[in-house]
Backbone bond lengths (Angstrom), bond angles and torsions (degrees), N, CA, C in turn:
res aa  C-N    CA-C-N  psi(-1)  N-CA   C-N-CA  omega(-1)  CA-C   N-CA-C  phi
1 X - - - 1.456 - - 1.531 108.23 -
2 X 1.327 116.57 118.56 1.458 121.45 179.83 1.522 110.11 -101.30
3 X 1.313 115.96 130.57 1.460 121.68 178.88 1.525 107.80 -118.03
4 X 1.321 116.51 123.11 1.459 121.74 177.09 1.521 108.16 -83.93
5 X 1.320 116.56 114.26 1.460 122.42 -178.27 1.520 108.47 -108.00
6 X 1.323 116.11 111.15 1.463 121.32 -176.66 1.519 112.26 -106.77
7 X 1.329 117.29 29.66 1.457 119.80 -177.96 1.526 112.42 -73.94
8 X 1.323 117.73 -18.77 1.464 121.59 176.39 1.525 108.62 -157.28
9 X 1.316 116.50 165.03 1.470 119.60 177.87 1.526 110.92 -60.77
10 X 1.328 115.64 -39.20 1.465 119.81 179.78 1.518 110.71 -62.43
11 X 1.330 116.76 -44.90 1.468 120.32 179.57 1.524 111.41 -64.97
12 X 1.325 117.11 -39.41 1.466 120.30 177.37 1.523 109.23 -59.89
13 X 1.320 116.79 -48.32 1.462 120.89 -179.40 1.531 110.92 -60.18
14 X 1.328 116.98 -45.05 1.467 120.64 -178.60 1.525 112.04 -66.64
15 X 1.325 117.72 -43.95 1.467 118.37 -177.20 1.524 111.63 -74.94
16 X 1.338 117.91 -35.54 1.467 119.22 175.30 1.528 111.11 -65.71
17 X 1.330 116.77 -41.25 1.467 118.83 179.23 1.526 110.56 -64.69
18 X 1.321 117.90 -35.19 1.470 120.29 174.62 1.524 109.90 -62.35
19 X 1.311 116.94 -40.07 1.459 121.09 178.03 1.517 112.42 -63.05
20 X 1.333 116.35 -36.89 1.462 120.63 178.81 1.531 112.08 -86.21
21 X 1.331 116.31 -6.03 1.461 119.75 178.59 1.515 113.31 68.39
22 X 1.330 115.95 38.06 1.464 119.81 -179.74 1.526 108.85 -139.07
23 X 1.341 117.39 163.42 1.462 119.59 176.00 1.535 110.54 -67.32
24 X 1.326 117.18 151.21 1.473 120.33 179.28 1.529 113.26 -54.53
25 X 1.322 117.85 -37.61 1.469 120.39 -179.25 1.526 112.05 -64.17
26 X 1.330 117.10 -34.20 1.467 119.78 178.80 1.527 110.31 -68.29
27 X 1.330 117.09 -43.79 1.467 120.42 177.43 1.524 110.05 -61.98
28 X 1.322 116.64 -43.89 1.466 120.98 179.29 1.531 110.66 -60.03
29 X 1.328 117.16 -42.12 1.463 121.44 179.22 1.531 110.74 -62.13
30 X 1.327 116.89 -43.15 1.471 120.68 178.66 1.527 110.16 -63.62
31 X 1.325 117.17 -45.16 1.465 120.74 -179.45 1.526 111.54 -62.52
32 X 1.325 116.69 -40.45 1.466 120.27 -178.68 1.524 113.11 -76.85
33 X 1.329 117.22 -14.13 1.465 119.97 -179.92 1.527 112.77 -78.93
34 X 1.299 117.12 -8.14 1.464 121.50 -176.76 1.524 110.16 -109.12
35 X 1.322 116.54 126.90 1.460 122.05 176.78 1.528 108.00 -108.55
36 X 1.334 115.55 86.65 1.467 120.50 -177.15 1.520 112.37 -58.92
37 X 1.322 116.13 -39.11 1.464 119.76 -177.66 1.528 111.19 -58.80
38 X 1.330 116.79 -46.76 1.468 118.38 -179.15 1.526 111.43 -69.85
39 X 1.329 117.53 -32.72 1.469 120.28 177.85 1.522 110.36 -60.55
40 X 1.328 116.71 -44.48 1.465 120.21 -178.63 1.528 112.07 -77.01
41 X 1.331 117.77 -26.28 1.467 119.92 174.63 1.522 110.51 -70.80
42 X 1.332 116.75 -40.07 1.464 121.21 -179.68 1.524 112.21 -74.49
43 X 1.317 116.95 -28.46 1.458 121.01 -178.35 1.531 109.59 -133.91
44 X 1.342 117.03 76.63 1.465 120.11 -176.55 1.530 113.58 -64.03
45 X 1.319 117.72 -13.45 1.471 120.55 179.63 1.526 111.76 -94.93
46 X 1.310 115.46 16.21 1.464 120.38 177.73 1.527 108.91 -52.35
47 X 1.313 117.21 124.90 1.464 121.57 -174.66 1.520 113.30 -84.48
48 X 1.309 117.43 -16.19 1.462 121.21 -179.03 1.522 108.13 -100.87
49 X 1.343 117.52 133.89 1.459 118.82 179.31 1.535 109.65 -72.51
50 X 1.326 116.30 161.87 1.461 122.17 -172.10 1.531 113.63 -57.55
51 X 1.345 120.44 -46.23 1.469 118.39 179.43 1.531 112.83 -60.07
52 X 1.321 116.91 -39.97 1.467 120.21 179.20 1.531 110.48 -68.83
53 X 1.329 116.75 -40.72 1.469 121.15 178.02 1.526 109.84 -59.71
54 X 1.337 115.88 -46.40 1.463 121.16 179.62 1.525 110.88 -60.36
55 X 1.328 116.92 -45.32 1.466 120.43 -179.96 1.528 110.72 -61.14
56 X 1.324 116.69 -46.26 1.469 120.43 -179.26 1.529 111.17 -63.57
57 X 1.323 116.43 -38.96 1.465 120.86 179.12 1.526 110.63 -63.82
58 X 1.327 116.56 -49.58 1.467 120.57 -178.67 1.526 110.38 -63.43
59 X 1.322 117.49 -41.74 1.469 120.63 178.91 1.530 111.31 -65.44
60 X 1.326 117.61 -34.56 1.466 120.41 177.02 1.528 110.70 -66.30
61 X 1.331 116.34 -33.72 1.466 120.99 -179.61 1.528 112.75 -81.46
62 X 1.343 116.98 -38.98 1.466 120.90 -170.94 1.524 114.49 -116.21
63 X 1.319 117.20 -5.83 1.460 120.39 -175.45 1.523 110.65 88.08
64 X 1.310 115.80 172.08 1.467 120.21 179.91 1.526 109.79 -70.72
65 X 1.328 117.79 139.74 1.465 119.26 177.56 1.523 110.39 -74.66
66 X 1.310 115.17 158.33 1.459 119.62 173.28 1.515 109.25 -67.18
67 X 1.320 117.77 163.36 1.469 119.77 -178.86 1.533 111.55 -74.31
68 X 1.308 115.67 129.15 1.461 120.63 174.73 1.522 107.73 -83.29
69 X 1.319 116.51 129.74 1.461 120.54 -177.55 1.519 112.14 -92.33
70 X 1.317 117.04 -21.89 1.465 121.13 179.18 1.517 108.99 -148.47
71 X 1.320 115.29 157.07 1.460 121.03 172.66 1.518 107.18 -128.30
72 X 1.307 116.27 132.90 1.457 121.43 -179.37 1.520 110.51 -116.60
73 X 1.317 114.55 137.12 1.457 121.37 173.52 1.514 111.03 54.67
74 X 1.310 116.41 50.31 1.459 119.73 -179.72 1.518 107.66 -84.36
75 X 1.309 116.71 91.49 1.462 123.46 -172.74 1.521 112.10 -60.75
76 X 1.323 115.12 144.56 1.455 120.54 177.61 1.518 114.21 82.67
77 X 1.305 117.76 2.45 1.462 119.99 -179.40 1.515 109.96 -130.20
78 X 1.297 114.87 164.64 1.461 121.65 173.98 1.514 106.95 -134.25
79 X 1.301 115.89 143.17 1.456 120.68 176.29 1.516 108.12 -147.55
80 X 1.305 116.22 171.96 1.453 120.11 -179.86 1.526 109.99 -87.67
81 X 1.323 116.28 154.85 1.460 121.55 178.95 1.523 109.51 -60.31
82 X 1.303 115.87 138.42 1.456 120.25 177.54 1.517 114.84 86.37
83 X 1.330 118.47 -0.08 1.461 120.52 179.06 1.527 108.68 -66.14
84 X 1.309 116.88 123.55 1.465 121.22 178.94 1.521 111.88 -101.04
85 X 1.324 117.87 7.83 1.458 123.94 178.70 1.531 110.91 53.07
86 X 1.342 117.45 57.37 1.464 120.36 -176.60 1.528 113.38 -61.83
87 X 1.316 117.98 -26.60 1.468 120.56 178.71 1.525 111.36 -96.99
88 X 1.321 117.57 7.35 1.458 121.51 -177.31 1.515 110.47 84.58
89 X 1.314 116.26 -172.71 1.456 121.72 176.19 1.519 106.95 -92.97
90 X 1.311 115.79 116.07 1.459 121.26 -172.75 1.519 111.39 -96.07
91 X 1.314 115.88 149.35 1.459 120.94 172.87 1.528 108.47 -65.86
92 X 1.334 116.69 156.06 1.463 120.93 -176.19 1.524 112.17 -55.51
93 X 1.333 117.10 -40.29 1.462 118.42 -178.09 1.525 111.99 -68.99
94 X 1.321 118.02 -14.30 1.457 121.62 177.21 1.526 111.85 -97.92
95 X 1.312 117.02 -15.61 1.458 119.37 -172.91 1.525 114.54 -119.45
96 X 1.320 117.20 -2.39 1.463 120.33 -175.33 1.526 112.15 -55.76
97 X 1.325 117.58 -47.04 1.469 119.70 -178.26 1.525 111.04 -66.76
98 X 1.334 117.37 -35.48 1.465 120.54 177.74 1.529 110.85 -67.40
99 X 1.335 115.98 -40.49 1.463 119.91 178.72 1.525 110.81 -65.01
100 X 1.326 117.08 -41.06 1.462 120.07 179.84 1.521 110.70 -64.21
101 X 1.326 117.30 -42.19 1.464 120.51 178.23 1.525 110.11 -61.14
102 X 1.338 116.66 -43.88 1.458 120.44 179.38 1.531 110.53 -62.30
103 X 1.333 116.94 -43.81 1.463 120.02 179.71 1.528 111.40 -62.81
104 X 1.330 116.67 -41.89 1.468 120.06 178.11 1.523 110.98 -63.24
105 X 1.326 116.74 -42.81 1.467 120.68 179.73 1.521 112.30 -64.84
106 X 1.330 117.13 -32.77 1.462 121.35 -175.58 1.531 113.70 -98.68
107 X 1.322 117.26 0.84 1.470 120.04 -178.73 1.529 110.07 -55.60
108 X 1.337 117.30 133.89 1.460 120.30 -175.50 1.531 114.41 -72.93
109 X 1.334 117.12 -19.56 1.464 118.78 179.44 1.529 109.55 -158.25
110 X 1.323 115.47 173.25 1.466 120.87 -175.50 1.525 112.14 -67.68
111 X 1.337 117.94 -32.56 1.460 120.33 179.57 1.537 110.54 -62.34
112 X 1.319 116.86 -46.52 1.464 120.95 178.53 1.525 109.63 -63.82
113 X 1.326 117.14 -42.54 1.465 121.98 179.55 1.536 110.42 -60.54
114 X 1.335 117.20 -41.21 1.466 121.55 179.52 1.525 110.71 -63.54
115 X 1.339 117.09 -45.25 1.469 120.31 178.53 1.526 111.00 -62.03
116 X 1.320 116.69 -40.87 1.466 119.69 178.35 1.523 111.43 -62.32
117 X 1.329 116.27 -41.71 1.471 120.09 -179.90 1.527 110.95 -63.09
118 X 1.334 117.18 -34.38 1.462 120.81 178.27 1.529 111.25 -64.15
119 X 1.316 116.72 -30.28 1.462 121.12 -178.60 1.520 112.40 -92.59
120 X 1.313 117.77 -0.59 1.466 121.04 -175.56 1.526 111.06 -80.73
121 X 1.321 114.89 65.40 1.468 122.06 173.83 1.524 106.46 -127.98
122 X 1.323 119.16 152.96 1.464 120.51 -177.63 1.526 112.09 -53.25
123 X 1.324 115.93 127.06 1.454 121.74 177.50 1.512 115.20 85.35
124 X 1.316 118.92 -12.68 1.466 120.71 -176.60 1.517 111.63 -63.95
125 X 1.307 117.03 -38.83 1.459 120.80 -179.19 1.527 110.34 -61.96
126 X 1.344 116.29 -43.10 1.461 119.98 178.82 1.519 111.18 -65.95
127 X 1.342 117.16 -38.29 1.463 119.39 178.76 1.518 109.94 -63.36
128 X 1.330 117.42 -41.13 1.458 120.57 179.90 1.522 111.39 -67.12
129 X 1.329 117.13 -35.13 1.461 120.57 -179.48 1.521 111.76 -62.98
130 X 1.330 117.14 -32.53 1.453 120.57 -176.51 1.526 112.50 -102.76
131 X 1.316 117.10 3.05 1.454 121.76 179.91 1.522 110.07 -77.58
132 X 1.324 116.26 152.96 1.460 119.47 176.07 1.523 111.31 -81.41
133 X 1.314 117.54 -13.53 1.461 121.88 178.77 1.522 110.20 -85.61
134 X 1.320 119.10 135.05 1.462 118.92 174.79 1.522 109.49 -67.35
135 X 1.316 116.55 131.99 1.461 120.82 -175.90 1.521 111.98 -77.51
136 X 1.316 117.24 -44.77 1.460 120.44 -174.33 1.518 108.33 -139.78
137 X 1.294 115.49 139.45 1.456 120.34 170.41 1.517 106.12 -125.42
138 X 1.298 116.47 118.03 1.455 120.79 -177.59 1.514 109.88 -103.26
139 X 1.312 116.07 139.69 1.455 119.47 177.53 1.517 111.30 -74.54
140 X 1.315 117.24 -24.17 1.460 120.15 -178.20 1.511 113.83 -90.78
141 X 1.319 118.29 -0.88 1.450 120.54 179.88 1.520 113.42 75.41
142 X 1.332 117.09 5.37 1.460 120.32 -178.95 1.514 110.99 -70.54
143 X 1.308 115.85 -37.90 1.448 120.76 -171.70 1.515 110.31 -130.69
144 X 1.282 117.15 128.46 1.464 120.43 175.08 1.513 108.03 -147.74
145 X 1.310 116.24 78.37 1.459 120.93 -177.59 1.512 108.90 -93.40
């Protein structure tokens, strides 16, 4: 049973390396051998986004990781209790619609649900994530994006 622990950079490195079945230093060496910035500068028409490119590169070097059964302290994200991440950890462009559905299902009231529906257009979630304006303020503490 593999558990992805994202409570610190060290824990991420250790648990990811366990998933790939290699020492942490080997995973670190593979990660540092790739300069994503220069790859995208040299080839601005790259069809694969950076997180997917990185995953494919690491998997080509180390093989596919074992399945993670749980993720702990995954900062910057929200999920429902009991989520075992059956599809793995997806890049934002692969999970945006799933995240929006989850937020709509878990909205504490109709007002929050209405605001979420207004933002349910392609790319809106990402724009809100990087906006300086707070997107949602929930009275129940369920949502604070």
